[in-house]
DRENTORKOL-3810 file (N, C-alpha, C; in nm, 4 decimals):
REM DRENTORKOL-3810
@n.u->8.5509; n.v->8.1939; n.w->10.5007; ca.u->8.6852; ca.v->8.1181; ca.w->10.4535; c.u->8.7536; c.v->8.2459; c.w->10.3122
@n.u->8.6558; n.v->8.2472; n.w->10.2358; ca.u->8.7420; ca.v->8.3066; ca.w->10.0892; c.u->8.7689; c.v->8.4760; c.w->10.1337
@n.u->8.6965; n.v->8.5557; n.w->10.2560; ca.u->8.7462; ca.v->8.6489; ca.w->10.3460; c.u->8.8676; c.v->8.6212; c.w->10.3764
@n.u->8.8554; n.v->8.5471; n.w->10.4526; ca.u->9.0024; ca.v->8.5226; ca.w->10.5585; c.u->9.1079; c.v->8.4583; c.w->10.4449
@n.u->9.1000; n.v->8.4213; n.w->10.3648; ca.u->9.1959; ca.v->8.4305; ca.w->10.2354; c.u->9.2192; c.v->8.4958; c.w->10.1677
@n.u->9.1366; n.v->8.5742; n.w->10.1143; ca.u->9.1520; ca.v->8.6989; ca.w->9.9616; c.u->9.1899; c.v->8.8209; c.w->10.0557
@n.u->9.0857; n.v->8.8312; n.w->10.1983; ca.u->9.1148; ca.v->8.9877; ca.w->10.2649; c.u->8.9777; c.v->9.0478; c.w->10.2100
@n.u->8.9277; n.v->9.1142; n.w->10.3195; ca.u->8.7992; ca.v->9.2097; ca.w->10.2863; c.u->8.7563; c.v->9.2464; c.w->10.1321
@n.u->8.9022; n.v->9.3169; n.w->10.1392; ca.u->8.9048; ca.v->9.3974; ca.w->10.0276; c.u->8.8856; c.v->9.3783; c.w->9.8809
@n.u->8.9555; n.v->9.2630; n.w->9.8726; ca.u->8.9537; ca.v->9.1792; ca.w->9.7875; c.u->8.8010; c.v->9.1584; c.w->9.7414
@n.u->8.7525; n.v->9.0599; n.w->9.8433; ca.u->8.6411; ca.v->9.0381; ca.w->9.8423; c.u->8.5666; c.v->9.1520; c.w->9.7735
@n.u->8.5145; n.v->9.2074; n.w->9.8469; ca.u->8.4682; ca.v->9.3716; ca.w->9.8120; c.u->8.4862; c.v->9.4187; c.w->9.6857
@n.u->8.6161; n.v->9.4405; n.w->9.6155; ca.u->8.6700; ca.v->9.4313; ca.w->9.4676; c.u->8.5897; c.v->9.3864; c.w->9.3761
@n.u->8.5869; n.v->9.2357; n.w->9.4255; ca.u->8.5131; ca.v->9.1334; ca.w->9.3785; c.u->8.3764; c.v->9.1261; c.w->9.2851
@n.u->8.3168; n.v->9.1714; n.w->9.4542; ca.u->8.1530; ca.v->9.2114; ca.w->9.4040; c.u->8.0942; c.v->9.3080; c.w->9.3722
@n.u->8.1798; n.v->9.4362; n.w->9.3658; ca.u->8.1567; ca.v->9.5441; ca.w->9.3048; c.u->8.1854; c.v->9.5266; c.w->9.1568
@n.u->8.2871; n.v->9.4545; n.w->9.1054; ca.u->8.3293; ca.v->9.3961; ca.w->8.9737; c.u->8.2038; c.v->9.3284; c.w->8.9036
@n.u->8.1614; n.v->9.2123; n.w->8.9593; ca.u->8.0302; ca.v->9.1379; ca.w->8.9815; c.u->7.8992; c.v->9.2422; c.w->8.9457
@n.u->7.8476; n.v->9.3391; n.w->9.0480; ca.u->7.7582; ca.v->9.4091; ca.w->9.0351; c.u->7.7868; c.v->9.4725; c.w->8.9454
@n.u->7.9188; n.v->9.5430; n.w->8.8574; ca.u->7.8844; ca.v->9.6461; ca.w->8.7257; c.u->7.8493; c.v->9.5935; c.w->8.6334
@n.u->7.8889; n.v->9.3897; n.w->8.6427; ca.u->7.8981; ca.v->9.3244; ca.w->8.5308; c.u->7.7730; c.v->9.3241; c.w->8.5245
@n.u->7.6481; n.v->9.2778; n.w->8.6323; ca.u->7.5865; ca.v->9.2473; ca.w->8.5696; c.u->7.4352; c.v->9.3991; c.w->8.5057
@n.u->7.4981; n.v->9.5010; n.w->8.5547; ca.u->7.4534; ca.v->9.5868; ca.w->8.5561; c.u->7.4651; c.v->9.6566; c.w->8.4077
@n.u->7.6188; n.v->9.6035; n.w->8.3430; ca.u->7.6731; ca.v->9.6574; ca.w->8.2424; c.u->7.6096; c.v->9.5710; c.w->8.0912
@n.u->7.5545; n.v->9.3649; n.w->8.1589; ca.u->7.5285; ca.v->9.3422; ca.w->8.0554; c.u->7.4642; c.v->9.3493; c.w->7.9065
@n.u->7.5205; n.v->9.2637; n.w->7.8147; ca.u->7.4564; ca.v->9.3270; ca.w->7.6741; c.u->7.4366; c.v->9.1591; c.w->7.6219
@n.u->7.3403; n.v->9.1753; n.w->7.5278; ca.u->7.3150; ca.v->9.0638; ca.w->7.4051; c.u->7.4994; c.v->9.0757; c.w->7.2730
@n.u->7.4762; n.v->9.1603; n.w->7.2872; ca.u->7.5499; ca.v->9.2401; ca.w->7.1329; c.u->7.6652; c.v->9.1650; c.w->7.1686
@n.u->7.7053; n.v->9.0157; n.w->7.0632; ca.u->7.8758; ca.v->9.0021; ca.w->7.0948; c.u->7.9704; c.v->9.0695; c.w->7.0796
@n.u->7.9495; n.v->9.1744; n.w->7.0206; ca.u->8.0785; ca.v->9.2301; ca.w->7.0045; c.u->8.1412; c.v->9.3523; c.w->7.1321
@n.u->7.9967; n.v->9.3863; n.w->7.2111; ca.u->7.9886; ca.v->9.4978; ca.w->7.3334; c.u->8.0543; c.v->9.3475; c.w->7.4431
@n.u->7.9514; n.v->9.2472; n.w->7.4283; ca.u->8.0096; ca.v->9.1310; ca.w->7.5371; c.u->8.1721; c.v->9.1136; c.w->7.5212
@n.u->8.2485; n.v->9.1145; n.w->7.3985; ca.u->8.3746; ca.v->9.0340; ca.w->7.3837; c.u->8.5027; c.v->9.2189; c.w->7.4589
@n.u->8.3769; n.v->9.3136; n.w->7.4387; ca.u->8.4645; ca.v->9.4919; ca.w->7.5172; c.u->8.4418; c.v->9.4396; c.w->7.6094
@n.u->8.2920; n.v->9.4334; n.w->7.7031; ca.u->8.2881; ca.v->9.4400; ca.w->7.7948; c.u->8.3910; c.v->9.2825; c.w->7.8893
@n.u->8.4043; n.v->9.1917; n.w->7.8487; ca.u->8.4954; ca.v->9.1159; ca.w->7.8654; c.u->8.6658; c.v->9.1156; c.w->7.9476
@n.u->8.6990; n.v->9.2270; n.w->7.7983; ca.u->8.8175; ca.v->9.2688; ca.w->7.7841; c.u->8.8793; c.v->9.3738; c.w->7.9161
@n.u->8.7457; n.v->9.4561; n.w->7.9110; ca.u->8.7083; ca.v->9.5807; ca.w->7.9948; c.u->8.7451; c.v->9.4722; c.w->8.2041
@n.u->8.6228; n.v->9.3585; n.w->8.1915; ca.u->8.6612; ca.v->9.3645; ca.w->8.3433; c.u->8.8088; c.v->9.3052; c.w->8.3110
@n.u->8.8748; n.v->9.2011; n.w->8.2089; ca.u->8.9622; ca.v->9.1330; ca.w->8.2449; c.u->9.0561; c.v->9.2529; c.w->8.3021
@n.u->9.0523; n.v->9.3485; n.w->8.2398; ca.u->9.1755; ca.v->9.4505; ca.w->8.2677; c.u->9.1182; c.v->9.5139; c.w->8.3981
@n.u->9.0142; n.v->9.5106; n.w->8.4474; ca.u->8.9854; ca.v->9.5930; ca.w->8.5816; c.u->9.0397; c.v->9.4907; c.w->8.6657
@n.u->9.0723; n.v->9.3520; n.w->8.6609; ca.u->9.0747; ca.v->9.2024; ca.w->8.7612; c.u->9.2661; c.v->9.2683; c.w->8.7298
@n.u->9.3376; n.v->9.2467; n.w->8.5876; ca.u->9.4625; ca.v->9.3010; ca.w->8.6327; c.u->9.4967; c.v->9.4566; c.w->8.6673
@n.u->9.4673; n.v->9.5012; n.w->8.6059; ca.u->9.4773; ca.v->9.7148; ca.w->8.7223; c.u->9.4690; c.v->9.6525; c.w->8.8731
@n.u->9.3346; n.v->9.6382; n.w->8.9514; ca.u->9.3331; ca.v->9.6637; ca.w->9.0783; c.u->9.4520; c.v->9.5637; c.w->9.1271
@n.u->9.4344; n.v->9.4610; n.w->9.0735; ca.u->9.6202; ca.v->9.3553; ca.w->9.1343; c.u->9.7286; c.v->9.4445; c.w->9.1665
@n.u->9.7442; n.v->9.4758; n.w->9.0275; ca.u->9.8811; ca.v->9.5916; ca.w->8.9850; c.u->9.8375; c.v->9.6961; c.w->9.1019
@n.u->9.7611; n.v->9.7485; n.w->9.0572; ca.u->9.7812; ca.v->9.9067; ca.w->9.1540; c.u->9.7908; c.v->9.8281; c.w->9.3302
@n.u->9.7218; n.v->9.7102; n.w->9.4026; ca.u->9.7170; ca.v->9.7001; ca.w->9.4875; c.u->9.8876; c.v->9.6262; c.w->9.5449
@n.u->9.9988; n.v->9.5620; n.w->9.4567; ca.u->10.0875; ca.v->9.5148; ca.w->9.4789; c.u->10.1814; c.v->9.6729; c.w->9.4440
@n.u->10.1659; n.v->9.7588; n.w->9.3948; ca.u->10.2544; ca.v->9.9034; ca.w->9.3742; c.u->10.2414; c.v->9.9638; c.w->9.4994
@n.u->10.1360; n.v->9.9741; n.w->9.5408; ca.u->10.1042; ca.v->10.0840; ca.w->9.6490; c.u->10.1645; c.v->9.9825; c.w->9.7922
@n.u->10.1312; n.v->9.8751; n.w->9.8065; ca.u->10.2382; ca.v->9.8404; ca.w->9.9104; c.u->10.3801; c.v->9.8177; c.w->9.8903
@n.u->10.4057; n.v->9.8348; n.w->9.7536; ca.u->10.5455; ca.v->9.8332; ca.w->9.8260; c.u->10.5954; c.v->10.0023; c.w->9.7868
@n.u->10.5032; n.v->10.0872; n.w->9.7406; ca.u->10.5346; ca.v->10.1853; ca.w->9.7365; c.u->10.5172; c.v->10.2547; c.w->9.8716
@n.u->10.4408; n.v->10.1553; n.w->10.0066; ca.u->10.3902; ca.v->10.1804; ca.w->10.1303; c.u->10.3220; c.v->10.3446; c.w->10.0955
@n.u->10.2285; n.v->10.3316; n.w->10.0020; ca.u->10.0961; ca.v->10.4539; ca.w->10.0025; c.u->9.9814; c.v->10.3619; c.w->10.1122
@n.u->9.9139; n.v->10.4571; n.w->10.1591; ca.u->9.7726; ca.v->10.4362; ca.w->10.2814; c.u->9.6683; c.v->10.3870; c.w->10.1587
@n.u->9.6522; n.v->10.2961; n.w->10.2604; ca.u->9.5345; ca.v->10.2680; ca.w->10.2107; c.u->9.4808; c.v->10.2642; c.w->10.0612
@n.u->9.5684; n.v->10.1638; n.w->10.0048; ca.u->9.5322; ca.v->10.0947; ca.w->9.8950; c.u->9.4246; c.v->10.0113; c.w->9.8757
@n.u->9.3807; n.v->9.9728; n.w->9.9656; ca.u->9.2069; ca.v->9.8732; ca.w->9.9750; c.u->9.1250; c.v->9.9910; c.w->9.8734
@n.u->9.1234; n.v->10.1403; n.w->9.9149; ca.u->9.0585; ca.v->10.2340; ca.w->9.8823; c.u->9.1007; c.v->10.3017; c.w->9.7195
@n.u->9.2109; n.v->10.2885; n.w->9.6897; ca.u->9.2274; ca.v->10.3310; ca.w->9.5829; c.u->9.2227; c.v->10.1962; c.w->9.4828
@n.u->9.2330; n.v->10.1068; n.w->9.5234; ca.u->9.1853; ca.v->9.9570; ca.w->9.4321; c.u->9.0575; c.v->9.9708; c.w->9.3978
@n.u->8.9399; n.v->10.0434; n.w->9.4776; ca.u->8.8477; ca.v->10.0220; ca.w->9.4751; c.u->8.7671; c.v->10.1743; c.w->9.4030
@n.u->8.8363; n.v->10.2876; n.w->9.4285; ca.u->8.8505; ca.v->10.3342; ca.w->9.3403; c.u->8.8874; c.v->10.3157; c.w->9.2035
@n.u->8.9890; n.v->10.2476; n.w->9.1368; ca.u->9.0353; ca.v->10.2167; ca.w->9.0358; c.u->8.9474; c.v->10.1235; c.w->8.9625
@n.u->8.8433; n.v->10.0545; n.w->9.0567; ca.u->8.7142; ca.v->10.0042; ca.w->9.0156; c.u->8.6355; c.v->10.0105; c.w->8.9535
@n.u->8.6023; n.v->10.1427; n.w->9.0179; ca.u->8.5080; ca.v->10.2191; ca.w->8.9646; c.u->8.5308; c.v->10.2734; c.w->8.8698
@n.u->8.6547; n.v->10.3564; n.w->8.8200; ca.u->8.6591; ca.v->10.4294; ca.w->8.7263; c.u->8.6523; c.v->10.3760; c.w->8.6134
@n.u->8.5706; n.v->10.2303; n.w->8.6132; ca.u->8.5525; ca.v->10.1510; ca.w->8.5158; c.u->8.4264; c.v->10.2222; c.w->8.4515
@n.u->8.3531; n.v->10.2403; n.w->8.5005; ca.u->8.1869; ca.v->10.2621; ca.w->8.5531; c.u->8.1938; c.v->10.3242; c.w->8.3851
@n.u->8.2816; n.v->10.4068; n.w->8.3419; ca.u->8.2343; ca.v->10.5179; ca.w->8.2219; c.u->8.2903; c.v->10.4165; c.w->8.1110
@n.u->8.3940; n.v->10.3603; n.w->8.1619; ca.u->8.4100; ca.v->10.2887; ca.w->8.0434; c.u->8.3104; c.v->10.2194; c.w->7.9432
@n.u->8.2350; n.v->10.1691; n.w->8.0268; ca.u->8.1688; ca.v->10.0347; ca.w->8.0283; c.u->8.0024; c.v->10.1083; c.w->7.9413
@n.u->7.9558; n.v->10.2072; n.w->8.0250; ca.u->7.8925; ca.v->10.3295; ca.w->7.9645; c.u->7.9280; c.v->10.4001; c.w->7.8120
@n.u->8.0581; n.v->10.4001; n.w->7.7960; ca.u->8.0715; ca.v->10.4976; ca.w->7.6944; c.u->8.0757; c.v->10.3646; c.w->7.5390
@n.u->8.1510; n.v->10.2432; n.w->7.5978; ca.u->8.1130; ca.v->10.1571; ca.w->7.5014; c.u->7.9552; c.v->10.1576; c.w->7.4632
@n.u->7.9118; n.v->10.1002; n.w->7.5850; ca.u->7.7366; ca.v->10.1092; ca.w->7.5298; c.u->7.6918; c.v->10.2353; c.w->7.4540
@n.u->7.7209; n.v->10.3370; n.w->7.4800; ca.u->7.6748; ca.v->10.4283; ca.w->7.3954; c.u->7.7144; c.v->10.4221; c.w->7.2389
@n.u->7.8333; n.v->10.4368; n.w->7.2536; ca.u->7.8869; ca.v->10.4439; ca.w->7.1063; c.u->7.8370; c.v->10.3293; c.w->7.0752
@n.u->7.7769; n.v->10.1932; n.w->7.0896; ca.u->7.7300; ca.v->10.0647; ca.w->6.9568; c.u->7.6069; c.v->10.0956; c.w->6.9358
@n.u->7.5712; n.v->10.2082; n.w->7.0605; ca.u->7.4100; ca.v->10.2336; ca.w->7.0208; c.u->7.4184; c.v->10.3355; c.w->6.8725
@n.u->7.5368; n.v->10.4638; n.w->6.8684; ca.u->7.5581; ca.v->10.5057; ca.w->6.7865; c.u->7.5883; c.v->10.4511; c.w->6.6711
@n.u->7.6048; n.v->10.3003; n.w->6.6168; ca.u->7.7021; ca.v->10.2309; ca.w->6.5724; c.u->7.8846; c.v->10.2793; c.w->6.5012
@n.u->7.9260; n.v->10.3341; n.w->6.6313; ca.u->8.0189; ca.v->10.3871; ca.w->6.6272; c.u->8.1402; c.v->10.2822; c.w->6.7565
@n.u->8.2598; n.v->10.2823; n.w->6.7262; ca.u->8.3568; ca.v->10.2285; ca.w->6.8286; c.u->8.4829; c.v->10.3197; c.w->6.8706
@n.u->8.5613; n.v->10.2713; n.w->6.9560; ca.u->8.7771; ca.v->10.3726; ca.w->6.9758; c.u->8.7692; c.v->10.1815; c.w->6.9309
@n.u->8.8451; n.v->10.2278; n.w->6.7721; ca.u->8.9618; ca.v->10.0905; ca.w->6.6704; c.u->9.0930; c.v->10.1235; c.w->6.7273
@n.u->9.1484; n.v->10.0419; n.w->6.7213; ca.u->9.2769; ca.v->9.9882; ca.w->6.6817; c.u->9.3478; c.v->10.0396; c.w->6.8165
@n.u->9.4512; n.v->10.1222; n.w->6.7666; ca.u->9.5297; ca.v->10.1974; ca.w->6.8725; c.u->9.4774; c.v->10.3012; c.w->6.9454
@n.u->9.3468; n.v->10.3435; n.w->6.9256; ca.u->9.3028; ca.v->10.4286; ca.w->7.0576; c.u->9.2026; c.v->10.3454; c.w->7.1524
@n.u->9.2333; n.v->10.2503; n.w->7.1508; ca.u->9.1141; ca.v->10.1572; ca.w->7.2686; c.u->9.2603; c.v->10.1118; c.w->7.3465
@n.u->9.4209; n.v->10.1581; n.w->7.2773; ca.u->9.5085; ca.v->10.0483; ca.w->7.3673; c.u->9.5663; c.v->10.1812; c.w->7.4436
@n.u->9.5705; n.v->10.3178; n.w->7.4249; ca.u->9.6220; ca.v->10.4234; ca.w->7.4307; c.u->9.5308; c.v->10.4950; c.w->7.5434
@n.u->9.5274; n.v->10.5307; n.w->7.6403; ca.u->9.3825; ca.v->10.6350; ca.w->7.7282; c.u->9.3818; c.v->10.7555; c.w->7.6941
@n.u->9.4616; n.v->10.8230; n.w->7.6464; ca.u->9.4326; ca.v->10.9679; ca.w->7.6170; c.u->9.3778; c.v->10.9429; c.w->7.4764
@n.u->9.4237; n.v->10.9427; n.w->7.3613; ca.u->9.4213; ca.v->10.9126; ca.w->7.2487; c.u->9.2670; c.v->10.8592; c.w->7.2699
@n.u->9.2056; n.v->10.7615; n.w->7.3292; ca.u->9.0530; ca.v->10.6754; ca.w->7.3452; c.u->8.9534; c.v->10.8047; c.w->7.3998
@n.u->9.0552; n.v->10.8492; n.w->7.4975; ca.u->8.9303; ca.v->10.9699; ca.w->7.5900; c.u->8.9025; c.v->11.0744; c.w->7.5062
@n.u->8.9925; n.v->11.1173; n.w->7.4003; ca.u->8.9605; ca.v->11.2253; ca.w->7.2844; c.u->8.8814; c.v->11.1700; c.w->7.1752
@n.u->8.8828; n.v->11.0459; n.w->7.1381; ca.u->8.7706; ca.v->10.9840; ca.w->7.0573; c.u->8.6844; c.v->10.9685; c.w->7.0883
@n.u->8.6667; n.v->10.9286; n.w->7.2661; ca.u->8.5241; ca.v->10.9023; ca.w->7.3199; c.u->8.4306; c.v->11.0482; c.w->7.3218
@n.u->8.5725; n.v->11.2412; n.w->7.3383; ca.u->8.4625; ca.v->11.2841; ca.w->7.3344; c.u->8.4687; c.v->11.3696; c.w->7.2023
@n.u->8.4640; n.v->11.3207; n.w->7.1260; ca.u->8.4552; ca.v->11.3685; ca.w->6.9842; c.u->8.3555; c.v->11.2789; c.w->6.9904
@n.u->8.3103; n.v->11.1736; n.w->6.9596; ca.u->8.1944; ca.v->11.1095; ca.w->6.9270; c.u->8.0670; c.v->11.1215; c.w->7.0218
@n.u->8.0869; n.v->11.1052; n.w->7.1546; ca.u->7.9966; ca.v->11.1223; ca.w->7.2528; c.u->7.9909; c.v->11.2557; c.w->7.2990
@n.u->8.0778; n.v->11.3446; n.w->7.3219; ca.u->8.0574; ca.v->11.4985; ca.w->7.3552; c.u->8.1371; c.v->11.4850; c.w->7.5384
@n.u->8.1503; n.v->11.3982; n.w->7.5319; ca.u->8.2980; ca.v->11.3673; ca.w->7.6796; c.u->8.3333; c.v->11.2221; c.w->7.6896
@n.u->8.4484; n.v->11.1703; n.w->7.7615; ca.u->8.5357; ca.v->11.1524; ca.w->7.7729; c.u->8.4530; c.v->10.9780; c.w->7.9045
@n.u->8.4967; n.v->10.9116; n.w->7.8371; ca.u->8.4120; ca.v->10.8087; ca.w->7.9174; c.u->8.4773; c.v->10.8398; c.w->8.1037
@n.u->8.5372; n.v->10.9391; n.w->8.1584; ca.u->8.5788; ca.v->10.8959; ca.w->8.2621; c.u->8.4976; c.v->11.0646; c.w->8.3242
@n.u->8.4238; n.v->11.1069; n.w->8.2530; ca.u->8.3619; ca.v->11.2203; ca.w->8.2666; c.u->8.2022; c.v->11.1176; c.w->8.3017
@n.u->8.1834; n.v->11.0731; n.w->8.1976; ca.u->8.0757; ca.v->10.9935; ca.w->8.2025; c.u->8.0384; c.v->10.8799; c.w->8.3608
@n.u->8.1297; n.v->10.8289; n.w->8.3956; ca.u->8.1819; ca.v->10.7698; ca.w->8.4608; c.u->8.1679; c.v->10.8746; c.w->8.5917
@n.u->8.1915; n.v->11.0052; n.w->8.6128; ca.u->8.1669; ca.v->11.0862; ca.w->8.7241; c.u->8.0193; c.v->11.1357; c.w->8.7169
@n.u->7.9476; n.v->11.1530; n.w->8.6414; ca.u->7.8054; ca.v->11.1872; ca.w->8.6074; c.u->7.7171; c.v->11.1054; c.w->8.6882
@n.u->7.7462; n.v->10.9522; n.w->8.6761; ca.u->7.6720; ca.v->10.7931; ca.w->8.6848; c.u->7.6806; c.v->10.8377; c.w->8.7963
@n.u->7.8099; n.v->10.8425; n.w->8.8113; ca.u->7.8477; ca.v->10.7972; ca.w->9.0367; c.u->7.7848; c.v->10.9402; c.w->9.0993
@n.u->7.7854; n.v->10.9904; n.w->9.0685; ca.u->7.7266; ca.v->11.1526; ca.w->9.1156; c.u->7.5741; c.v->11.1229; c.w->9.1030
@n.u->7.4944; n.v->11.0795; n.w->9.0232; ca.u->7.3699; ca.v->11.0750; ca.w->8.9950; c.u->7.3346; c.v->10.9615; c.w->9.0872
@n.u->7.4489; n.v->10.8444; n.w->9.1250; ca.u->7.3806; ca.v->10.7702; ca.w->9.2457; c.u->7.3839; c.v->10.7921; c.w->9.3557
@n.u->7.4603; n.v->10.9024; n.w->9.3865; ca.u->7.4897; ca.v->10.9250; ca.w->9.5103; c.u->7.5942; c.v->10.8775; c.w->9.5856
@n.u->7.7114; n.v->10.8887; n.w->9.5097; ca.u->7.7804; ca.v->10.7744; ca.w->9.5692; c.u->7.8830; c.v->10.9709; c.w->9.6662
@n.u->7.9960; n.v->10.9043; n.w->9.7558; ca.u->7.9989; ca.v->10.9940; ca.w->9.8334; c.u->8.0675; c.v->11.0988; c.w->9.8098
@n.u->8.1213; n.v->11.2365; n.w->9.7506; ca.u->8.1838; ca.v->11.2791; ca.w->9.6446; c.u->8.3348; c.v->11.2747; c.w->9.6694
@n.u->8.3267; n.v->11.2368; n.w->9.8121; ca.u->8.4979; ca.v->11.2009; ca.w->9.8119; c.u->8.5476; c.v->11.1169; c.w->9.6981
@n.u->8.5100; n.v->10.9875; n.w->9.7351; ca.u->8.5389; ca.v->10.9096; ca.w->9.6781; c.u->8.5202; c.v->10.9166; c.w->9.4868
@n.u->8.3838; n.v->10.9942; n.w->9.4670; ca.u->8.3827; ca.v->11.0136; ca.w->9.3550; c.u->8.4791; c.v->11.1136; c.w->9.2534
@n.u->8.5127; n.v->11.2200; n.w->9.3564; ca.u->8.6173; ca.v->11.2981; ca.w->9.2778; c.u->8.7883; c.v->11.2144; c.w->9.3279
@n.u->8.8098; n.v->11.1619; n.w->9.3881; ca.u->8.9279; ca.v->11.0964; ca.w->9.3615; c.u->8.9282; c.v->10.9852; c.w->9.2506
@n.u->8.8456; n.v->10.9219; n.w->9.1890; ca.u->8.7985; ca.v->10.8377; ca.w->9.0917; c.u->8.7862; c.v->10.8920; c.w->8.9425
@n.u->8.7047; n.v->11.0211; n.w->8.9514; ca.u->8.7519; ca.v->11.1418; ca.w->8.8032; c.u->8.8958; c.v->11.1393; c.w->8.8602
@n.u->8.9937; n.v->11.1455; n.w->8.9469; ca.u->9.0961; ca.v->11.2185; ca.w->8.8924; c.u->9.2288; c.v->11.0940; c.w->8.8415
@n.u->9.1667; n.v->11.0075; n.w->8.8567; ca.u->9.2104; ca.v->10.8988; ca.w->8.7905; c.u->9.2499; c.v->10.9099; c.w->8.6336
@n.u->9.0992; n.v->10.9523; n.w->8.5859; ca.u->9.1498; ca.v->10.9960; ca.w->8.4400; c.u->9.1681; c.v->11.1105; c.w->8.4081
@n.u->9.1156; n.v->11.1976; n.w->8.4953; ca.u->9.1490; ca.v->11.3313; ca.w->8.4437; c.u->9.2936; c.v->11.3862; c.w->8.4351
@n.u->9.4076; n.v->11.2816; n.w->8.5027; ca.u->9.5182; ca.v->11.2752; ca.w->8.5043; c.u->9.5896; c.v->11.2619; c.w->8.3931
@n.u->9.5352; n.v->11.2196; n.w->8.2598; ca.u->9.5411; ca.v->11.2404; ca.w->8.1258; c.u->9.5959; c.v->11.3908; c.w->8.0875
@n.u->9.4838; n.v->11.4825; n.w->8.1558; ca.u->9.4888; ca.v->11.6421; ca.w->8.1073; c.u->9.5302; c.v->11.7235; c.w->8.2005
@n.u->9.5899; n.v->11.6962; n.w->8.2808; ca.u->9.6640; ca.v->11.7909; ca.w->8.3742; c.u->9.7920; c.v->11.8156; c.w->8.3323
@n.u->9.8455; n.v->11.9333; n.w->8.3262; ca.u->9.9866; ca.v->11.9823; ca.w->8.2972; c.u->10.0416; c.v->12.0317; c.w->8.3676
@n.u->10.0072; n.v->12.0108; n.w->8.4649; ca.u->10.1301; ca.v->12.0543; ca.w->8.6056; c.u->10.0703; c.v->11.9432; c.w->8.7205
@n.u->10.2052; n.v->11.8874; n.w->8.7870; ca.u->10.1286; ca.v->11.8045; ca.w->8.9550; c.u->10.0261; c.v->11.9020; c.w->8.9875
@n.u->9.9555; n.v->11.8007; n.w->9.0427; ca.u->9.8988; ca.v->11.8708; ca.w->9.1547; c.u->9.9703; c.v->11.9317; c.w->9.2925
@n.u->9.8922; n.v->11.9780; n.w->9.3655; ca.u->9.9246; ca.v->12.0580; ca.w->9.4876; c.u->9.9776; c.v->11.9378; c.w->9.5960
@n.u->9.8552; n.v->11.8831; n.w->9.6038; ca.u->9.8811; ca.v->11.7906; ca.w->9.6855; c.u->9.9393; c.v->11.6336; c.w->9.6199
@n.u->10.0726; n.v->11.5926; n.w->9.6742; ca.u->10.1821; ca.v->11.5427; ca.w->9.6066; c.u->10.0875; c.v->11.3886; c.w->9.6523
@n.u->10.0610; n.v->11.3575; n.w->9.7486; ca.u->10.0098; ca.v->11.2467; ca.w->9.7888; c.u->9.9218; c.v->11.2124; c.w->9.7099
@n.u->9.7914; n.v->11.2544; n.w->9.6901; ca.u->9.6782; ca.v->11.2257; ca.w->9.6361; c.u->9.7461; c.v->11.2347; c.w->9.4641
@n.u->9.8250; n.v->11.3461; n.w->9.4049; ca.u->9.8993; ca.v->11.2713; ca.w->9.2643; c.u->9.9388; c.v->11.1686; c.w->9.2269
@n.u->10.0537; n.v->11.1299; n.w->9.3481; ca.u->10.0885; ca.v->10.9806; ca.w->9.3428; c.u->10.0348; c.v->10.8801; c.w->9.3321
@n.u->9.8636; n.v->10.8995; n.w->9.4096; ca.u->9.7702; ca.v->10.7545; ca.w->9.4380; c.u->9.7296; c.v->10.7678; c.w->9.2986
@n.u->9.6652; n.v->10.8559; n.w->9.2544; ca.u->9.6473; ca.v->10.9284; ca.w->9.0960; c.u->9.7002; c.v->10.8495; c.w->8.9981
@n.u->9.8180; n.v->10.9108; n.w->8.9910; ca.u->9.9439; ca.v->10.8252; ca.w->8.9324; c.u->9.9512; c.v->10.6838; c.w->8.9271
@n.u->9.9580; n.v->10.6372; n.w->8.9983; ca.u->9.9678; ca.v->10.4529; ca.w->9.0293; c.u->9.8579; c.v->10.4289; c.w->8.9774
@n.u->9.7005; n.v->10.4342; n.w->9.0254; ca.u->9.5925; ca.v->10.3863; ca.w->8.9107; c.u->9.5999; c.v->10.3945; c.w->8.7931
@n.u->9.6378; n.v->10.5638; n.w->8.7614; ca.u->9.6223; ca.v->10.5451; ca.w->8.6037; c.u->9.7672; c.v->10.4369; c.w->8.5790
@n.u->9.8290; n.v->10.4723; n.w->8.5835; ca.u->9.9589; ca.v->10.3159; ca.w->8.5303; c.u->9.8607; c.v->10.1919; c.w->8.5494
@n.u->9.7957; n.v->10.1709; n.w->8.6971; ca.u->9.7781; ca.v->10.0396; ca.w->8.6781; c.u->9.6778; c.v->10.0103; c.w->8.5162
@n.u->9.5944; n.v->10.1214; n.w->8.5450; ca.u->9.5196; ca.v->10.0643; ca.w->8.4062; c.u->9.5417; c.v->10.0418; c.w->8.3070
@n.u->9.6292; n.v->10.1773; n.w->8.2750; ca.u->9.7169; ca.v->10.1583; ca.w->8.1085; c.u->9.8091; c.v->10.0090; c.w->8.0940
@n.u->9.8738; n.v->10.0205; n.w->8.1886; ca.u->9.9233; ca.v->9.8826; ca.w->8.1519; c.u->9.7837; c.v->9.7466; c.w->8.1944
@n.u->9.7229; n.v->9.7637; n.w->8.2546; ca.u->9.5859; ca.v->9.6401; ca.w->8.2442; c.u->9.5589; c.v->9.6318; c.w->8.1234
@n.u->9.5248; n.v->9.7714; n.w->8.0764; ca.u->9.4409; ca.v->9.7365; ca.w->7.9294; c.u->9.5707; c.v->9.7077; c.w->7.8261
@n.u->9.6578; n.v->9.7307; n.w->7.8296; ca.u->9.7709; ca.v->9.6421; ca.w->7.7528; c.u->9.7747; c.v->9.4895; c.w->7.7356
@n.u->9.7681; n.v->9.4514; n.w->7.8137; ca.u->9.8179; ca.v->9.2952; ca.w->7.8816; c.u->9.6863; c.v->9.2459; c.w->7.8534
@n.u->9.5906; n.v->9.3165; n.w->7.8786; ca.u->9.4357; ca.v->9.2220; ca.w->7.8522; c.u->9.4071; c.v->9.1781; c.w->7.7170
@n.u->9.4432; n.v->9.2894; n.w->7.6001; ca.u->9.4318; ca.v->9.3182; ca.w->7.4909; c.u->9.5581; c.v->9.2343; c.w->7.4214
@n.u->9.5804; n.v->9.1922; n.w->7.4913; ca.u->9.7034; ca.v->9.1139; ca.w->7.3906; c.u->9.7014; c.v->8.9695; c.w->7.4205
END
């Protein structure tokens, strides 16, 4: 009944979020609080992405939402790595995607988007999915629009959803 009511894609994304939550659990209170914020943001971002994609009549909004959830893999891993090093991404940097990525790169050597990309490759996820997911965070560093306008549009909708959702989740 849940699948009929919510839809297969929503249930798939909820299951993926739950699996990632279990894999990235922590006993540290500060890290748990950050994880809770990231889970809330990923849920909001997924819903925003699906709604915007439908309104723009973008094809395969469900895969966009799945890629968006996967784009948070690196965020969780980066939070753990920063905590292990006694550091965090503080203040306004945690709200601004570009600033946060630069701080992560400075403190960890890679941004969370690249860390997530490497993890997904290690896990053997399909390259098409991994590449699309990586594109969401790489959009921050792109100077010119991608030659594939449809792909660039999908990535921009995902990145916009992430940015808005994180602002909502942190306030």
